[in-house]
N, CA, C and O atoms as CSV, one atom per row, in Angstrom:
chain,resi,resn,atom,element,x,y,z
A,1,UNK,N,N,-19.521,4.619,-17.472
A,1,UNK,CA,C,-20.362,4.504,-16.213
A,1,UNK,C,C,-19.340,5.188,-15.121
A,1,UNK,O,O,-18.123,5.010,-15.078
A,2,UNK,N,N,-20.078,5.959,-14.305
A,2,UNK,CA,C,-19.620,6.971,-13.426
A,2,UNK,C,C,-19.521,6.177,-12.017
A,2,UNK,O,O,-20.505,5.541,-11.639
A,3,UNK,N,N,-18.399,6.208,-11.279
A,3,UNK,CA,C,-18.228,5.678,-9.967
A,3,UNK,C,C,-17.914,6.681,-9.085
A,3,UNK,O,O,-17.231,7.636,-9.456
A,4,UNK,N,N,-18.397,6.566,-7.769
A,4,UNK,CA,C,-18.155,7.554,-6.668
A,4,UNK,C,C,-17.894,6.890,-5.412
A,4,UNK,O,O,-18.679,6.058,-4.959
A,5,UNK,N,N,-16.803,7.230,-4.820
A,5,UNK,CA,C,-16.493,6.693,-3.570
A,5,UNK,C,C,-16.257,7.833,-2.429
A,5,UNK,O,O,-15.847,8.970,-2.664
A,6,UNK,N,N,-16.578,7.336,-1.214
A,6,UNK,CA,C,-16.283,8.137,-0.093
A,6,UNK,C,C,-14.849,7.598,0.314
A,6,UNK,O,O,-14.590,6.395,0.347
A,7,UNK,N,N,-13.943,8.598,0.618
A,7,UNK,CA,C,-12.673,8.251,0.851
A,7,UNK,C,C,-12.205,8.896,2.136
A,7,UNK,O,O,-11.535,9.917,1.974
A,8,UNK,N,N,-12.422,8.508,3.378
A,8,UNK,CA,C,-12.124,9.281,4.579
A,8,UNK,C,C,-10.667,8.962,5.065
A,8,UNK,O,O,-10.152,7.853,4.916
A,9,UNK,N,N,-10.058,10.015,5.652
A,9,UNK,CA,C,-8.593,9.797,6.125
A,9,UNK,C,C,-7.732,10.549,5.405
A,9,UNK,O,O,-6.583,10.624,5.841
A,10,UNK,N,N,-8.062,11.245,4.201
A,10,UNK,CA,C,-7.080,11.877,3.407
A,10,UNK,C,C,-6.695,13.320,4.080
A,10,UNK,O,O,-7.556,14.160,4.341
A,11,UNK,N,N,-5.619,13.465,4.272
A,11,UNK,CA,C,-5.247,14.900,4.991
A,11,UNK,C,C,-4.367,15.800,4.354
A,11,UNK,O,O,-3.984,16.847,4.876
A,12,UNK,N,N,-3.983,15.330,3.023
A,12,UNK,CA,C,-3.191,16.163,2.222
A,12,UNK,C,C,-3.214,15.954,0.732
A,12,UNK,O,O,-4.082,15.204,0.287
A,13,UNK,N,N,-2.274,16.589,-0.182
A,13,UNK,CA,C,-2.282,16.484,-1.600
A,13,UNK,C,C,-1.614,15.209,-1.772
A,13,UNK,O,O,-1.902,14.626,-2.818
A,14,UNK,N,N,-0.737,14.598,-0.948
A,14,UNK,CA,C,-0.138,13.576,-1.205
A,14,UNK,C,C,-1.128,12.372,-1.102
A,14,UNK,O,O,-1.092,11.427,-1.890
A,15,UNK,N,N,-1.942,12.468,-0.155
A,15,UNK,CA,C,-3.029,11.474,0.173
A,15,UNK,C,C,-3.858,11.375,-1.098
A,15,UNK,O,O,-4.094,10.246,-1.527
A,16,UNK,N,N,-4.353,12.498,-1.782
A,16,UNK,CA,C,-5.312,12.400,-2.799
A,16,UNK,C,C,-4.562,11.881,-4.013
A,16,UNK,O,O,-5.182,11.247,-4.866
A,17,UNK,N,N,-3.169,12.131,-4.145
A,17,UNK,CA,C,-2.356,11.853,-5.215
A,17,UNK,C,C,-2.218,10.400,-5.395
A,17,UNK,O,O,-2.269,9.838,-6.489
A,18,UNK,N,N,-2.028,9.789,-4.192
A,18,UNK,CA,C,-2.001,8.364,-4.134
A,18,UNK,C,C,-3.276,7.500,-4.443
A,18,UNK,O,O,-3.196,6.376,-4.938
A,19,UNK,N,N,-4.336,8.051,-4.148
A,19,UNK,CA,C,-5.506,7.597,-4.420
A,19,UNK,C,C,-5.830,7.715,-5.978
A,19,UNK,O,O,-6.230,6.779,-6.671
A,20,UNK,N,N,-5.619,8.872,-6.367
A,20,UNK,CA,C,-5.730,9.199,-7.953
A,20,UNK,C,C,-4.835,8.258,-8.750
A,20,UNK,O,O,-5.338,7.485,-9.566
A,21,UNK,N,N,-3.617,8.299,-8.550
A,21,UNK,CA,C,-2.628,7.369,-9.170
A,21,UNK,C,C,-3.143,6.031,-9.155
A,21,UNK,O,O,-3.132,5.445,-10.238
A,22,UNK,N,N,-3.606,5.410,-8.128
A,22,UNK,CA,C,-4.215,3.999,-8.128
A,22,UNK,C,C,-5.249,3.972,-9.049
A,22,UNK,O,O,-5.162,3.227,-10.024
A,23,UNK,N,N,-6.363,4.788,-8.850
A,23,UNK,CA,C,-7.437,4.645,-9.754
A,23,UNK,C,C,-7.131,4.944,-11.234
A,23,UNK,O,O,-7.808,4.420,-12.118
A,24,UNK,N,N,-6.182,5.728,-11.490
A,24,UNK,CA,C,-5.613,5.886,-12.809
A,24,UNK,C,C,-5.040,4.679,-13.376
A,24,UNK,O,O,-5.190,4.481,-14.582
A,25,UNK,N,N,-4.427,3.878,-12.687
A,25,UNK,CA,C,-3.714,2.508,-13.024
A,25,UNK,C,C,-4.800,1.563,-13.555
A,25,UNK,O,O,-4.560,0.774,-14.469
A,26,UNK,N,N,-5.931,1.654,-12.997
A,26,UNK,CA,C,-7.028,0.533,-13.401
A,26,UNK,C,C,-7.314,0.563,-14.857
A,26,UNK,O,O,-7.314,1.618,-15.491
A,27,UNK,N,N,-7.561,-0.606,-15.390
A,27,UNK,CA,C,-7.881,-0.748,-16.717
A,27,UNK,C,C,-9.154,-0.132,-17.081
A,27,UNK,O,O,-10.096,-0.238,-16.296
A,28,UNK,N,N,-9.304,0.558,-18.284
A,28,UNK,CA,C,-10.430,1.214,-18.823
A,28,UNK,C,C,-11.060,2.151,-17.776
A,28,UNK,O,O,-12.287,2.240,-17.753
A,29,UNK,N,N,-10.277,2.889,-16.868
A,29,UNK,CA,C,-10.620,4.066,-16.134
A,29,UNK,C,C,-10.042,5.329,-16.716
A,29,UNK,O,O,-8.891,5.429,-17.140
A,30,UNK,N,N,-11.003,6.341,-16.696
A,30,UNK,CA,C,-10.503,7.534,-17.075
A,30,UNK,C,C,-11.320,8.655,-16.356
A,30,UNK,O,O,-12.308,8.366,-15.680
A,31,UNK,N,N,-10.887,9.942,-16.516
A,31,UNK,CA,C,-11.572,11.184,-15.760
A,31,UNK,C,C,-11.596,10.876,-14.400
A,31,UNK,O,O,-12.692,10.728,-13.860
A,32,UNK,N,N,-10.383,10.734,-13.645
A,32,UNK,CA,C,-10.398,10.467,-12.193
A,32,UNK,C,C,-10.323,11.939,-11.447
A,32,UNK,O,O,-9.589,12.833,-11.868
A,33,UNK,N,N,-11.002,12.053,-10.519
A,33,UNK,CA,C,-11.010,13.369,-9.718
A,33,UNK,C,C,-11.172,12.842,-8.308
A,33,UNK,O,O,-12.081,12.084,-7.972
A,34,UNK,N,N,-10.244,13.290,-7.525
A,34,UNK,CA,C,-10.142,13.142,-6.018
A,34,UNK,C,C,-9.993,14.262,-5.369
A,34,UNK,O,O,-9.001,14.970,-5.540
A,35,UNK,N,N,-11.095,14.605,-4.425
A,35,UNK,CA,C,-11.306,15.799,-3.695
A,35,UNK,C,C,-10.996,15.699,-2.271
A,35,UNK,O,O,-11.656,15.003,-1.499
A,36,UNK,N,N,-9.877,16.476,-1.896
A,36,UNK,CA,C,-9.724,16.465,-0.349
A,36,UNK,C,C,-10.657,17.105,0.428
A,36,UNK,O,O,-10.874,16.672,1.560
A,37,UNK,N,N,-11.277,18.116,-0.012
A,37,UNK,CA,C,-12.173,18.955,0.816
A,37,UNK,C,C,-13.558,17.919,1.101
A,37,UNK,O,O,-13.933,17.712,2.255
A,38,UNK,N,N,-14.160,17.390,0.076
A,38,UNK,CA,C,-15.263,16.505,0.176
A,38,UNK,C,C,-14.994,15.114,0.613
A,38,UNK,O,O,-15.938,14.409,0.968
A,39,UNK,N,N,-13.675,14.630,0.615
A,39,UNK,CA,C,-13.340,13.329,0.862
A,39,UNK,C,C,-13.824,12.378,-0.073
A,39,UNK,O,O,-14.196,11.307,0.405
A,40,UNK,N,N,-13.903,12.537,-1.330
A,40,UNK,CA,C,-14.456,11.947,-2.339
A,40,UNK,C,C,-13.537,11.476,-3.474
A,40,UNK,O,O,-12.510,12.125,-3.671
A,41,UNK,N,N,-13.795,10.460,-4.200
A,41,UNK,CA,C,-13.135,10.238,-5.444
A,41,UNK,C,C,-14.144,9.623,-6.533
A,41,UNK,O,O,-14.820,8.614,-6.332
A,42,UNK,N,N,-14.144,10.348,-7.664
A,42,UNK,CA,C,-15.044,9.985,-8.705
A,42,UNK,C,C,-14.170,9.596,-10.092
A,42,UNK,O,O,-13.111,10.162,-10.360
A,43,UNK,N,N,-14.685,8.694,-10.816
A,43,UNK,CA,C,-14.008,8.266,-11.927
A,43,UNK,C,C,-15.050,7.482,-12.995
A,43,UNK,O,O,-16.042,6.870,-12.601
A,44,UNK,N,N,-14.706,7.587,-14.249
A,44,UNK,CA,C,-15.463,6.994,-15.122
A,44,UNK,C,C,-14.706,5.646,-15.667
A,44,UNK,O,O,-13.481,5.556,-15.752
A,45,UNK,N,N,-15.672,4.570,-16.036
A,45,UNK,CA,C,-15.082,3.369,-16.315
A,45,UNK,C,C,-15.877,2.889,-17.468
A,45,UNK,O,O,-17.107,2.950,-17.465
A,46,UNK,N,N,-15.115,2.362,-18.559
A,46,UNK,CA,C,-15.713,1.759,-19.871
A,46,UNK,C,C,-16.561,0.545,-19.528
A,46,UNK,O,O,-17.625,0.265,-20.079
A,47,UNK,N,N,-15.955,-0.164,-18.528
A,47,UNK,CA,C,-16.508,-1.472,-18.182
A,47,UNK,C,C,-16.668,-1.592,-16.652
A,47,UNK,O,O,-15.913,-0.910,-15.959
A,48,UNK,N,N,-17.414,-2.250,-16.163
A,48,UNK,CA,C,-17.605,-2.542,-14.606
A,48,UNK,C,C,-16.420,-2.796,-14.001
A,48,UNK,O,O,-15.637,-3.651,-14.413
A,49,UNK,N,N,-16.197,-1.981,-12.870
A,49,UNK,CA,C,-15.000,-1.870,-11.934
A,49,UNK,C,C,-15.287,-2.870,-10.607
A,49,UNK,O,O,-16.346,-2.721,-9.997
A,50,UNK,N,N,-14.360,-3.846,-10.197
A,50,UNK,CA,C,-14.616,-4.610,-9.014
A,50,UNK,C,C,-14.495,-3.533,-7.883
A,50,UNK,O,O,-13.383,-3.182,-7.489
A,51,UNK,N,N,-15.550,-3.058,-7.411
A,51,UNK,CA,C,-15.490,-2.038,-6.406
A,51,UNK,C,C,-14.997,-2.551,-4.937
A,51,UNK,O,O,-14.456,-1.785,-4.139
A,52,UNK,N,N,-15.239,-3.922,-4.667
A,52,UNK,CA,C,-14.705,-4.563,-3.558
A,52,UNK,C,C,-13.239,-4.524,-3.595
A,52,UNK,O,O,-12.610,-4.242,-2.576
A,53,UNK,N,N,-12.691,-4.772,-4.637
A,53,UNK,CA,C,-11.314,-4.824,-4.970
A,53,UNK,C,C,-10.609,-3.298,-4.870
A,53,UNK,O,O,-9.501,-3.176,-4.349
A,54,UNK,N,N,-11.182,-2.402,-5.292
A,54,UNK,CA,C,-10.862,-0.940,-5.166
A,54,UNK,C,C,-10.862,-0.488,-3.765
A,54,UNK,O,O,-9.897,0.132,-3.317
A,55,UNK,N,N,-11.966,-0.786,-3.001
A,55,UNK,CA,C,-12.083,-0.512,-1.723
A,55,UNK,C,C,-10.943,-1.141,-0.714
A,55,UNK,O,O,-10.425,-0.571,0.246
A,56,UNK,N,N,-10.727,-2.307,-1.136
A,56,UNK,CA,C,-9.642,-2.981,-0.325
A,56,UNK,C,C,-8.332,-2.526,-0.524
A,56,UNK,O,O,-7.477,-2.614,0.358
A,57,UNK,N,N,-8.087,-1.961,-1.825
A,57,UNK,CA,C,-6.723,-1.458,-2.102
A,57,UNK,C,C,-6.574,0.086,-1.406
A,57,UNK,O,O,-5.541,0.562,-0.934
A,58,UNK,N,N,-7.673,0.612,-1.470
A,58,UNK,CA,C,-7.520,2.083,-0.932
A,58,UNK,C,C,-7.425,1.857,0.653
A,58,UNK,O,O,-6.578,2.471,1.301
A,59,UNK,N,N,-8.266,1.010,1.228
A,59,UNK,CA,C,-8.118,0.651,2.497
A,59,UNK,C,C,-6.710,0.317,3.125
A,59,UNK,O,O,-6.346,0.637,4.256
A,60,UNK,N,N,-5.921,-0.446,2.104
A,60,UNK,CA,C,-4.629,-0.641,2.370
A,60,UNK,C,C,-3.537,0.514,2.454
A,60,UNK,O,O,-2.408,0.380,2.925
A,61,UNK,N,N,-4.028,1.559,1.962
A,61,UNK,CA,C,-3.276,2.782,2.162
A,61,UNK,C,C,-3.522,3.484,3.361
A,61,UNK,O,O,-2.909,4.514,3.643
A,62,UNK,N,N,-4.497,2.919,4.170
A,62,UNK,CA,C,-4.776,3.612,5.475
A,62,UNK,C,C,-5.967,4.590,5.557
A,62,UNK,O,O,-6.181,5.356,6.497
A,63,UNK,N,N,-6.773,4.444,4.345
A,63,UNK,CA,C,-8.129,5.129,4.225
A,63,UNK,C,C,-9.214,4.220,4.441
A,63,UNK,O,O,-9.056,3.001,4.368
A,64,UNK,N,N,-10.500,4.859,4.747
A,64,UNK,CA,C,-11.592,4.188,4.914
A,64,UNK,C,C,-12.433,4.614,3.491
A,64,UNK,O,O,-12.615,5.787,3.162
A,65,UNK,N,N,-12.842,3.599,2.818
A,65,UNK,CA,C,-13.397,3.804,1.570
A,65,UNK,C,C,-15.009,3.023,1.314
A,65,UNK,O,O,-15.250,1.852,1.605
A,66,UNK,N,N,-15.712,3.721,0.877
A,66,UNK,CA,C,-17.157,3.198,0.737
A,66,UNK,C,C,-17.606,3.631,-0.556
A,66,UNK,O,O,-17.189,4.728,-0.927
A,67,UNK,N,N,-18.553,2.841,-1.496
A,67,UNK,CA,C,-19.110,3.287,-2.504
A,67,UNK,C,C,-20.310,4.222,-2.163
A,67,UNK,O,O,-21.089,3.938,-1.253
A,68,UNK,N,N,-20.422,5.244,-2.854
A,68,UNK,CA,C,-21.518,6.232,-2.863
A,68,UNK,C,C,-22.588,6.087,-3.816
A,68,UNK,O,O,-23.510,6.902,-3.838
């Protein structure tokens, strides 16, 4: 299943790397792509992901996230 997030506030490669590393650490997640220009993150998951938890964690990094 494909998941897509808006992640506002990323300003550099370090920011996108932090979000990408976090998403890659989730169980059953693959094909993570975080785009600085469009301020989005896309990833595939074999099982449903608790998107509320994902948003909470990304927000803790100082970004604003929401499901698209």
